[in-house]
KEKE-3310 file (N, C-alpha, C; in steps of 0.2 Angstrom, whole numbers, plus 5000, padded with zeros to 4 digits):
npx = (4982:4992:5002:5012:5016:5029:5040:5046:5059:5061:5073:5074:5084:5086:5086:5082:5076:5075:5069:5060:5052:5042:5034:5021:5019:5007:5003:5005:5015:5023:5029:5042:5049:5062:5065:5075:5072:5069:5082:5088:5080:5084:5094:5087:5085:5090:5104:5117:5128:5124:5112:5117:5124:5114:5106:5115:5115:5102:5098:5099:5092:5079:5077:5076:5064:5055:5054:5050:5037:5031:5031:5039:5054:5071:5076:5066:5063:5061:5069:5079:5077:5083:5084:5093:5096:5088:5096:5103:5120:5129:5119:5112:5122:5123:5112:5112:5124:5120:5110:5116:5124:5115:5109:5119:5123:5111:5109:5101:5092:5097:5090:5093:5084:5074:5071:5061:5052:5048:5040:5029:5025:5021:5008:5002:5000:4989:4978:4978:4983:4993:4986:4990:4994:5000:4998:5009:5011:5024:5028:5039:5052:5063:5060:5049:5039:5032:5027:5026:5021:5021:5025:5030:5041:5050:5048:5047:5043:5049:5039:5039:5047:5054:5062:5069:5068:5060:5044:5042:5053:5051:5041:5047:5056:5048:5041:5053:5055:5044:5046:5042:5048:5055:5050:5043:5031:5019:5015:5012:5002:4992:4990:4986:4973:4966:4967:4964:4964:4964:4968:4980:4987:4998:5011:5010:5021:5028:5016:5013:5008:5018:5027:5035:5024:5024:5034:5040:5042:5046:5054:5052:5040:5043:5052:5044:5035:5042:5047:5035:5032:5043:5042:5031:5034:5045:5037:5032:5021:5009:5011:5000:4999:4992:4984:4994:5001:4990:4987:5000:5001:4990:4994:5005:4999:4989:4996:5002:4991:4985:4994:4996:4984:4982:4992:4987:4976:4981:4989:4980:4977:4968:4970:4977:4991:4996:5010:5024:5031:5024:5012:5004:4999:4983:4976:4981:4977:4963:4960:4966:4957:4946:4947:4951:4940:4931:4937:4935:4945:4953:4957:4972:4979:4990:4989:4993:5005:5011:5015:5026:5044:5047:5050:5042:5038:5049:5050:5038:5041:5052:5046:5038:5048:5053:5042:5040:5050:5062:5080:5092:5101:5120:5131:5140:5134:5131:5128:5119:5117:5111:5103:5094:5076:5071:5077:5071:5077:5093:5101:5111:5126:5129:5117:5103:5086:5084:5094:5089:5083:5093:5100:5090:5089:5102:5101:5092:5095:5108:5114:5105:5104)
npy = (4957:4970:4969:4977:4980:4981:4968:4963:4957:4957:4960:4957:4960:4967:4964:4951:4942:4934:4940:4937:4943:4944:4954:4960:4974:4980:4968:4954:4941:4932:4928:4925:4919:4917:4915:4919:4921:4911:4907:4918:4920:4914:4922:4933:4944:4951:4945:4953:4947:4932:4935:4939:4928:4919:4924:4923:4909:4907:4914:4911:4898:4904:4914:4905:4899:4908:4912:4899:4899:4910:4906:4911:4915:4919:4926:4933:4944:4962:4969:4971:4973:4979:4980:4994:5001:5008:4999:4983:4983:4972:4962:4969:4970:4957:4955:4966:4963:4949:4954:4963:4953:4945:4955:4958:4946:4943:4954:4965:4980:4987:4991:5000:5002:5011:5004:5009:5017:5007:4999:5008:5007:4994:4992:4995:4983:4977:4986:4993:5008:5020:5034:5051:5066:5053:5049:5041:5030:5021:5007:4998:4986:4993:5006:5020:5030:5045:5048:5059:5056:5062:5056:5041:5037:5047:5058:5058:5064:5066:5068:5065:5056:5042:5046:5039:5023:5013:5008:4994:4989:4993:4984:4971:4973:4975:4962:4955:4958:4953:4940:4934:4929:4930:4936:4950:4956:4948:4940:4949:4955:4946:4941:4953:4954:4947:4955:4971:4986:4998:4996:5000:5015:5020:5031:5042:5046:5061:5069:5081:5099:5107:5098:5090:5088:5077:5068:5053:5044:5031:5027:5031:5026:5012:5012:5015:5004:4993:4997:4997:4984:4978:4983:4977:4964:4965:4968:4955:4952:4946:4948:4954:4949:4949:4961:4971:4969:4973:4986:4992:4990:4998:5010:5013:5011:5021:5034:5032:5032:5043:5053:5051:5053:5066:5072:5069:5078:5091:5092:5091:5079:5065:5052:5038:5027:5013:5004:4992:4980:4981:4985:4974:4972:4969:4978:4991:4991:4991:5002:5013:5011:5015:5028:5035:5034:5042:5054:5056:5050:5039:5024:5013:4997:4985:4967:4956:4949:4956:4966:4964:4963:4959:4953:4957:4969:4977:4973:4979:4993:4994:4990:5001:5011:5007:5008:5022:5027:5029:5032:5019:5010:5010:4997:4998:5000:5002:4995:5005:5008:5018:5025:5039:5042:5050:5048:5039:5029:5024:5031:5028:5036:5040:5036:5034:5036:5031:5022:5010:5003:4999:4990:4980:4976:4970:4960:4951:4948:4945:4938:4927:4921)
npz = (4961:4954:4939:4938:4950:4962:4966:4981:4992:5010:5023:5040:5055:5067:5081:5090:5081:5066:5052:5037:5024:5010:4998:4986:4979:4989:4994:5005:5002:5009:5025:5035:5050:5061:5077:5091:5104:5114:5118:5124:5134:5147:5151:5154:5146:5130:5122:5114:5106:5106:5098:5086:5081:5080:5070:5059:5058:5055:5043:5029:5028:5032:5022:5011:5015:5015:5001:4995:5002:4996:4983:4973:4963:4967:4957:4951:4959:4962:4969:4985:5001:5017:5035:5040:5051:5066:5079:5086:5084:5079:5075:5065:5056:5051:5044:5034:5027:5022:5014:5005:4999:4991:4984:4976:4969:4962:4954:4959:4964:4979:4995:5010:5024:5036:5052:5061:5052:5045:5053:5053:5040:5038:5040:5029:5023:5028:5030:5018:5009:5017:5025:5021:5029:5042:5059:5069:5083:5090:5099:5107:5114:5113:5108:5111:5103:5095:5080:5064:5048:5032:5021:5019:5013:5013:5022:5037:5053:5069:5084:5097:5110:5120:5135:5143:5149:5137:5133:5131:5138:5150:5153:5153:5163:5175:5174:5178:5190:5197:5195:5183:5171:5154:5138:5145:5142:5136:5146:5157:5150:5150:5164:5168:5164:5173:5184:5195:5187:5193:5206:5212:5214:5203:5197:5182:5171:5165:5164:5168:5168:5164:5158:5144:5129:5122:5124:5132:5148:5157:5168:5181:5184:5183:5194:5205:5205:5207:5220:5228:5227:5233:5246:5251:5251:5261:5271:5274:5267:5255:5238:5227:5213:5200:5202:5203:5190:5182:5186:5183:5170:5165:5169:5159:5147:5148:5147:5135:5126:5129:5125:5112:5106:5109:5102:5089:5088:5090:5080:5069:5064:5058:5058:5067:5069:5076:5081:5082:5095:5107:5103:5102:5114:5122:5131:5127:5114:5116:5124:5116:5105:5111:5115:5104:5095:5103:5101:5087:5078:5067:5070:5067:5068:5065:5064:5077:5074:5064:5071:5079:5077:5060:5043:5034:5036:5032:5019:5015:5016:5007:4995:4993:4992:4979:4971:4972:4965:4972:4977:4975:4987:4990:4986:4996:5007:5025:5042:5054:5070:5076:5067:5062:5064:5054:5043:5032:5023:5017:5005:4990:4987:4974:4968:4957:4952:4939:4937:4940:4931:4923:4931:4932:4919:4918:4927:4920:4907:4907:4919:4921:4907)
capx = (4988:4994:5007:5018:5018:5035:5041:5052:5061:5064:5076:5075:5088:5089:5087:5083:5072:5077:5063:5061:5046:5041:5028:5021:5016:5005:5000:5010:5015:5027:5032:5045:5052:5066:5066:5080:5070:5070:5089:5089:5076:5088:5098:5083:5086:5093:5112:5119:5132:5120:5107:5121:5125:5107:5105:5119:5113:5095:5097:5098:5086:5073:5075:5073:5057:5051:5053:5045:5030:5028:5030:5043:5061:5074:5077:5060:5062:5063:5073:5081:5077:5085:5085:5100:5096:5092:5096:5110:5125:5131:5113:5111:5127:5122:5106:5115:5129:5116:5106:5121:5127:5109:5108:5125:5123:5105:5109:5095:5093:5097:5087:5093:5078:5074:5067:5054:5048:5046:5035:5023:5023:5018:5001:4998:4999:4983:4973:4978:4988:4993:4984:4996:4999:4998:5002:5011:5014:5028:5030:5042:5056:5068:5057:5042:5040:5027:5030:5021:5023:5018:5027:5034:5048:5055:5046:5045:5045:5048:5035:5040:5051:5055:5069:5073:5066:5055:5038:5043:5059:5048:5037:5052:5059:5043:5040:5058:5054:5039:5048:5037:5052:5056:5049:5038:5024:5014:5013:5009:4995:4988:4988:4982:4965:4962:4968:4960:4969:4963:4969:4985:4989:5005:5012:5010:5026:5028:5010:5012:5006:5024:5031:5035:5019:5023:5038:5038:5046:5044:5058:5049:5035:5046:5055:5038:5032:5047:5048:5029:5033:5049:5039:5026:5039:5048:5033:5030:5014:5009:5011:4995:5003:4987:4983:5001:5002:4985:4989:5006:4999:4986:4998:5008:4995:4986:5001:5004:4986:4983:4999:4995:4977:4983:4996:4983:4971:4985:4992:4974:4978:4963:4972:4982:4993:5000:5015:5029:5029:5019:5005:5000:4995:4976:4974:4983:4972:4956:4960:4967:4951:4940:4949:4951:4932:4929:4940:4934:4951:4952:4963:4974:4983:4991:4987:4999:5010:5015:5017:5032:5049:5047:5054:5036:5038:5054:5048:5033:5044:5056:5041:5036:5054:5054:5036:5040:5057:5068:5087:5093:5108:5125:5133:5145:5129:5134:5123:5119:5113:5107:5100:5088:5070:5071:5080:5068:5082:5099:5101:5118:5129:5128:5112:5098:5081:5084:5098:5085:5081:5100:5100:5085:5092:5108:5099:5087:5098:5115:5115:5102:5103)
capy = (4961:4973:4966:4982:4982:4978:4962:4964:4954:4961:4956:4961:4957:4972:4962:4944:4939:4934:4940:4938:4944:4945:4958:4962:4980:4980:4962:4950:4934:4928:4932:4919:4922:4912:4919:4916:4923:4906:4906:4924:4920:4912:4928:4938:4949:4950:4946:4954:4941:4927:4936:4940:4921:4915:4927:4920:4902:4906:4918:4907:4894:4908:4917:4900:4897:4914:4911:4894:4901:4915:4903:4915:4913:4925:4930:4937:4949:4969:4973:4968:4978:4977:4985:4997:5003:5007:4991:4981:4984:4966:4959:4973:4969:4950:4956:4970:4958:4945:4958:4965:4947:4943:4960:4958:4940:4943:4960:4968:4985:4986:4997:5000:5005:5012:5000:5013:5019:5000:4998:5011:5005:4987:4993:4995:4976:4974:4990:4998:5013:5025:5041:5056:5063:5049:5050:5034:5028:5015:5005:4991:4985:4998:5013:5023:5036:5048:5051:5062:5055:5064:5053:5035:5036:5053:5063:5055:5069:5065:5072:5064:5049:5041:5050:5034:5016:5012:5004:4987:4988:4993:4978:4966:4974:4973:4956:4952:4959:4948:4933:4930:4927:4935:4943:4952:4959:4944:4937:4954:4957:4939:4942:4959:4953:4944:4960:4977:4991:5004:4994:5003:5021:5021:5037:5043:5050:5067:5071:5088:5104:5110:5093:5090:5086:5071:5063:5048:5042:5025:5025:5033:5021:5006:5012:5015:4998:4990:4999:4995:4976:4977:4985:4971:4958:4966:4967:4949:4952:4943:4953:4953:4950:4951:4968:4974:4969:4977:4993:4994:4991:5003:5017:5013:5013:5027:5038:5031:5034:5050:5058:5050:5057:5074:5074:5069:5083:5096:5092:5091:5072:5062:5045:5036:5020:5010:4998:4990:4974:4982:4986:4968:4973:4969:4984:4996:4992:4993:5009:5017:5012:5019:5036:5037:5034:5048:5060:5056:5049:5033:5019:5008:4993:4979:4961:4956:4946:4961:4972:4962:4964:4955:4955:4959:4977:4980:4972:4984:4999:4993:4990:5008:5014:5005:5011:5029:5029:5032:5030:5013:5010:5007:4990:5000:5002:5000:4996:5011:5007:5024:5028:5043:5040:5056:5045:5032:5024:5026:5031:5028:5043:5041:5032:5038:5032:5028:5016:5004:5000:4996:4984:4975:4973:4966:4953:4947:4947:4943:4934:4920:4920)
capz = (4961:4947:4936:4938:4956:4964:4971:4985:4998:5015:5028:5046:5060:5072:5087:5092:5077:5059:5048:5030:5021:5003:4996:4979:4981:4996:4995:5008:5000:5014:5031:5038:5056:5066:5084:5096:5111:5120:5120:5128:5141:5153:5153:5156:5141:5123:5122:5107:5103:5104:5093:5080:5079:5079:5063:5055:5057:5052:5038:5022:5028:5032:5015:5007:5017:5012:4994:4994:5004:4992:4977:4968:4963:4969:4951:4950:4963:4959:4974:4991:5007:5023:5040:5041:5058:5072:5081:5089:5078:5077:5073:5059:5051:5048:5039:5029:5023:5018:5009:5000:4994:4987:4979:4971:4966:4958:4950:4960:4968:4986:4999:5017:5026:5043:5056:5064:5047:5042:5058:5051:5033:5037:5041:5022:5020:5030:5029:5013:5008:5023:5023:5021:5034:5047:5065:5072:5090:5089:5105:5108:5119:5112:5106:5112:5099:5091:5073:5060:5042:5027:5015:5023:5010:5013:5027:5044:5058:5077:5088:5104:5111:5127:5137:5147:5147:5132:5136:5131:5142:5157:5154:5154:5170:5180:5175:5181:5198:5199:5194:5178:5166:5149:5138:5150:5139:5135:5153:5161:5148:5152:5171:5170:5163:5180:5190:5195:5185:5198:5213:5215:5210:5201:5193:5175:5170:5160:5162:5171:5164:5161:5155:5136:5128:5117:5126:5137:5153:5161:5173:5187:5185:5185:5201:5209:5205:5211:5228:5230:5228:5239:5253:5252:5253:5267:5277:5274:5264:5248:5233:5223:5206:5195:5203:5201:5182:5179:5187:5180:5162:5165:5169:5154:5141:5149:5145:5128:5122:5129:5122:5105:5104:5110:5096:5083:5089:5089:5072:5065:5059:5059:5058:5072:5067:5082:5079:5087:5099:5112:5100:5102:5120:5121:5134:5123:5108:5118:5126:5110:5101:5115:5115:5097:5094:5107:5098:5080:5075:5064:5073:5062:5071:5062:5068:5082:5071:5060:5076:5082:5072:5055:5037:5030:5036:5028:5012:5012:5014:5001:4989:4992:4988:4972:4968:4971:4962:4978:4975:4979:4991:4987:4990:5002:5013:5032:5047:5058:5076:5078:5062:5065:5060:5049:5037:5030:5020:5015:4997:4988:4986:4967:4964:4954:4951:4932:4937:4942:4924:4921:4936:4930:4912:4920:4930:4917:4901:4908:4925:4919:4900)
cpx = (4990:5001:5013:5020:5024:5036:5047:5053:5064:5067:5077:5079:5091:5089:5087:5078:5074:5071:5064:5054:5047:5034:5028:5016:5014:5002:5006:5009:5019:5030:5035:5049:5056:5068:5071:5078:5071:5077:5091:5086:5080:5093:5094:5083:5089:5100:5114:5123:5129:5115:5110:5122:5119:5105:5108:5117:5106:5094:5095:5093:5079:5072:5073:5066:5053:5049:5049:5038:5027:5027:5033:5050:5064:5075:5071:5059:5064:5067:5074:5081:5079:5085:5092:5101:5089:5091:5103:5114:5127:5125:5111:5116:5126:5116:5108:5119:5125:5113:5110:5123:5121:5108:5113:5124:5117:5105:5103:5096:5093:5094:5089:5089:5078:5069:5060:5049:5045:5040:5028:5021:5020:5011:4997:4996:4992:4978:4974:4983:4987:4990:4990:4993:4995:5002:5003:5014:5017:5030:5033:5047:5062:5067:5050:5042:5033:5030:5025:5024:5018:5020:5032:5041:5053:5053:5043:5047:5044:5044:5037:5044:5052:5062:5073:5071:5060:5050:5039:5048:5056:5044:5041:5054:5055:5041:5046:5058:5048:5040:5044:5041:5052:5054:5042:5030:5018:5011:5010:5002:4990:4986:4984:4974:4962:4963:4964:4965:4968:4965:4975:4987:4996:5005:5012:5015:5025:5021:5008:5010:5013:5029:5030:5029:5018:5029:5036:5044:5043:5048:5056:5043:5038:5049:5049:5035:5036:5048:5041:5029:5038:5046:5034:5029:5042:5044:5029:5023:5014:5008:5005:4997:4998:4985:4988:5001:4997:4986:4995:5004:4995:4990:5002:5004:4990:4990:5001:4998:4984:4987:4997:4989:4979:4987:4992:4979:4976:4989:4986:4975:4972:4964:4977:4984:4997:5004:5020:5026:5024:5012:5001:4997:4988:4974:4976:4978:4965:4956:4961:4961:4945:4941:4949:4944:4930:4931:4939:4940:4950:4958:4965:4980:4984:4990:4993:5006:5014:5017:5025:5037:5048:5050:5048:5036:5043:5054:5044:5036:5049:5052:5039:5042:5054:5048:5036:5047:5062:5074:5088:5100:5114:5127:5138:5140:5131:5127:5124:5114:5109:5104:5094:5082:5069:5073:5077:5071:5088:5101:5109:5120:5129:5122:5107:5092:5081:5089:5095:5085:5088:5101:5096:5087:5098:5106:5095:5091:5105:5116:5111:5100:5106)
cpy = (4964:4970:4971:4984:4978:4972:4962:4959:4958:4957:4960:4957:4962:4970:4955:4940:4940:4934:4941:4938:4946:4949:4959:4968:4981:4973:4957:4943:4929:4931:4926:4922:4916:4916:4915:4919:4918:4905:4912:4923:4918:4917:4934:4944:4947:4951:4946:4949:4935:4929:4936:4933:4917:4918:4924:4914:4901:4910:4915:4902:4898:4911:4911:4898:4902:4913:4905:4896:4906:4912:4907:4913:4920:4929:4935:4943:4956:4972:4969:4974:4976:4982:4988:5000:5006:5000:4990:4980:4977:4962:4962:4971:4962:4952:4960:4966:4953:4949:4960:4959:4945:4948:4960:4952:4940:4949:4965:4974:4984:4993:4996:5005:5006:5008:5003:5014:5012:4998:5002:5008:4998:4987:4992:4987:4973:4979:4995:5004:5018:5032:5046:5063:5057:5050:5042:5034:5022:5013:4999:4991:4990:5005:5014:5029:5038:5051:5053:5060:5058:5061:5048:5035:5041:5058:5060:5060:5066:5069:5071:5057:5048:5044:5045:5027:5017:5008:4997:4985:4988:4986:4972:4967:4972:4966:4952:4953:4955:4941:4929:4929:4933:4932:4944:4954:4955:4941:4942:4956:4951:4940:4948:4959:4951:4949:4966:4983:4997:5002:4998:5009:5023:5027:5037:5048:5056:5069:5077:5093:5107:5104:5092:5086:5079:5066:5059:5046:5036:5023:5026:5027:5014:5006:5012:5008:4993:4991:4997:4987:4975:4978:4980:4966:4958:4966:4960:4948:4949:4948:4950:4954:4952:4958:4973:4975:4973:4984:4996:4995:4997:5010:5018:5015:5019:5033:5038:5034:5041:5055:5057:5054:5065:5076:5074:5077:5090:5098:5092:5085:5068:5054:5043:5029:5018:5004:4997:4984:4974:4984:4980:4968:4974:4976:4990:4997:4994:5000:5015:5017:5017:5027:5039:5038:5040:5054:5060:5054:5041:5029:5014:5003:4986:4972:4960:4953:4951:4967:4971:4963:4958:4957:4957:4966:4980:4979:4977:4991:4999:4993:4997:5013:5013:5009:5019:5031:5031:5029:5024:5014:5008:5001:4991:5002:4998:4999:5002:5010:5012:5028:5032:5042:5045:5053:5038:5027:5027:5025:5031:5035:5044:5038:5036:5033:5028:5022:5009:5000:4996:4990:4979:4972:4968:4959:4948:4944:4943:4937:4927:4919:4913)
cpz = (4954:4945:4937:4945:4958:4969:4975:4991:5003:5021:5035:5052:5065:5079:5088:5086:5070:5055:5041:5027:5013:5001:4988:4980:4988:4998:4998:5005:5005:5020:5035:5044:5059:5072:5088:5103:5116:5122:5124:5135:5147:5155:5155:5152:5135:5124:5115:5103:5101:5099:5087:5077:5077:5072:5058:5053:5053:5045:5031:5023:5028:5026:5011:5008:5014:5005:4992:4996:4999:4984:4971:4968:4964:4963:4949:4954:4959:4964:4981:4996:5013:5028:5041:5048:5060:5074:5084:5083:5075:5073:5066:5054:5048:5042:5033:5025:5019:5012:5003:4995:4990:4982:4974:4966:4961:4953:4952:4964:4976:4990:5007:5020:5034:5047:5059:5058:5044:5047:5056:5044:5033:5038:5034:5020:5023:5030:5023:5013:5014:5021:5024:5023:5039:5053:5068:5079:5089:5096:5106:5114:5118:5111:5109:5108:5096:5085:5069:5053:5037:5021:5019:5020:5011:5019:5033:5050:5066:5080:5095:5104:5119:5129:5142:5145:5142:5136:5137:5137:5149:5159:5156:5161:5175:5180:5178:5189:5201:5198:5188:5172:5160:5143:5143:5148:5139:5142:5157:5158:5150:5159:5172:5169:5169:5186:5189:5193:5190:5206:5216:5210:5208:5197:5186:5174:5164:5159:5165:5166:5161:5158:5148:5135:5125:5120:5132:5142:5157:5166:5180:5189:5187:5192:5206:5210:5209:5218:5231:5232:5233:5245:5255:5255:5260:5273:5278:5271:5257:5243:5228:5215:5201:5195:5201:5193:5179:5180:5184:5173:5161:5165:5162:5148:5141:5146:5138:5124:5123:5126:5114:5103:5104:5104:5090:5083:5088:5082:5067:5061:5062:5059:5063:5070:5073:5080:5084:5092:5104:5109:5100:5109:5119:5125:5130:5117:5110:5120:5120:5106:5104:5115:5108:5094:5097:5103:5090:5076:5073:5067:5068:5066:5068:5067:5072:5078:5067:5064:5078:5075:5066:5048:5032:5030:5032:5021:5009:5012:5008:4995:4988:4989:4981:4968:4967:4968:4967:4976:4979:4983:4987:4991:4996:5009:5020:5036:5051:5064:5078:5073:5063:5060:5055:5042:5036:5026:5019:5008:4996:4986:4978:4963:4962:4952:4944:4932:4938:4936:4922:4925:4934:4923:4914:4922:4926:4910:4902:4913:4923:4912:4899)
residu = (MET:ALA:ALA:ASP:GLU:PRO:LEU:VAL:LEU:GLY:ILE:GLU:THR:SER:CYS:ASP:GLU:THR:GLY:VAL:GLY:ILE:VAL:HIS:GLY:THR:THR:LEU:LEU:ALA:ASP:ALA:VAL:ALA:SER:SER:VAL:ASP:THR:HIS:ALA:ARG:PHE:GLY:GLY:VAL:VAL:PRO:GLU:ILE:ALA:SER:ARG:ALA:HIS:LEU:GLU:ALA:MET:VAL:PRO:THR:ILE:GLU:ARG:ALA:LEU:LYS:GLN:ALA:GLY:VAL:SER:ALA:ARG:ASP:LEU:ASP:GLY:ILE:ALA:VAL:THR:ALA:GLY:PRO:GLY:LEU:ALA:GLY:ALA:LEU:LEU:VAL:GLY:VAL:SER:ALA:ALA:LYS:ALA:TYR:ALA:TYR:ALA:LEU:GLY:LYS:PRO:LEU:TYR:GLY:VAL:ASN:HIS:LEU:ALA:SER:HIS:ILE:CYS:VAL:ASP:GLN:LEU:GLU:HIS:GLY:ARG:LEU:PRO:GLU:PRO:THR:MET:ALA:LEU:LEU:VAL:SER:GLY:GLY:HIS:SER:SER:LEU:LEU:LEU:SER:SER:ASP:ILE:THR:SER:ASP:VAL:ARG:PRO:MET:GLY:ALA:THR:ILE:ASP:ASP:ALA:ALA:GLY:GLU:ALA:PHE:ASP:LYS:ILE:ALA:ARG:VAL:LEU:ASP:LEU:GLY:PHE:PRO:GLY:GLY:PRO:VAL:ILE:ASP:ARG:LEU:ALA:LYS:GLU:GLY:ASP:PRO:ALA:ALA:ILE:ALA:PHE:PRO:ARG:GLY:LEU:THR:GLY:ALA:LYS:ASP:PRO:ALA:TYR:ASP:PHE:SER:PHE:SER:GLY:LEU:LYS:THR:ALA:VAL:ALA:ARG:TRP:ILE:GLU:ALA:ARG:ARG:ASN:ALA:GLY:GLU:GLU:VAL:PRO:VAL:ARG:ASP:VAL:ALA:ALA:SER:PHE:GLN:GLU:ALA:VAL:VAL:ASP:VAL:LEU:THR:ARG:LYS:ALA:VAL:ARG:ALA:CYS:LYS:ASP:GLU:GLY:VAL:ASP:HIS:LEU:MET:ILE:GLY:GLY:GLY:VAL:ALA:ALA:ASN:SER:ARG:LEU:ARG:ALA:LEU:ALA:GLU:GLU:ARG:CYS:GLU:ARG:ALA:GLY:ILE:ARG:LEU:ARG:VAL:PRO:ARG:PRO:GLY:LEU:CYS:THR:ASP:ASN:GLY:ALA:MET:VAL:ALA:ALA:LEU:GLY:ALA:GLU:MET:VAL:ALA:ARG:GLY:ARG:ALA:ALA:SER:ASP:LEU:GLU:LEU:SER:ALA:ASP:SER:SER:LEU:PRO:VAL:THR:GLU:SER:HIS:VAL:PRO:GLY:ALA:HIS:ALA:HIS:ALA:HIS:ASP:HIS:ASP:HIS:VAL:HIS:GLU:VAL:SER:LYS:GLU:ASN:LEU:TYR:SER)
# end
């Protein structure tokens, strides 16, 4: 590790996982996560108020665990990064408030960063610097997006997005119809391995000649699967759960990978990065690898633990902000549940890159003298 690479702590609280990561440049030192998913499972989905309370309880212990795991002191940090949006408003507020408190107390620069841009940047922790430009397919419970990034800190362009249900949301809803519990992605992935993906011809949304080239729609697929299951049950027939899971999953990953490869070809980009919680899906990874290899595109997918929401991805983007001299955020930073992906971070109104030196000077010479 280079001595001049920034040491940054990142806080992620956009949904139901309290994530705290610490990176030194592009080297991951700690990735601590406290999940409240089991608490939400009995409700069949994430309950925002419960998520916010869980973040509040887990925040300080998770930060302390990350610092211990990394073997560093809070005073050694060069910056604090936090997800400012998009996400659940109440959950985001907990993380932003904590980050501001630590930044103020330690005299460190604060970076409010974009959740989606963080999902792209995390790949640097595993596969090295991102090529510029990079095409990114982000797939999670809340997002299905195709993004073109020529500079992860300042230039992320949306190519396409879901117009209704995100892919991860569709997995959860079909799992609920099949009585498989929550979250639905892992169990459907597991059952699909024992089923026939060609058993049932489920529809592929927005793949017609006149449909938007890069946008996604999974609402029609979700309805078609639910109706197919309902018809079988009404007829007193057994539902072949494994075949339904495999056929549904194939319909989702077929559309995702087809559109992502098409976008790469159309834009002349030879790298595709896949991130977000659904990127942990084994069939998505396999089909993407197959289609990218055929198209001469290099595929980059982080290991599953870095695909789901985590603090490491926020720290990675924060470190890149510091390294490239991007303006820090003000302590008046607010959470923005609908922060557009075109805003990789939220710079302060009067912040300038040279202010960082002053902040570091205050922290080292005054606060801990």
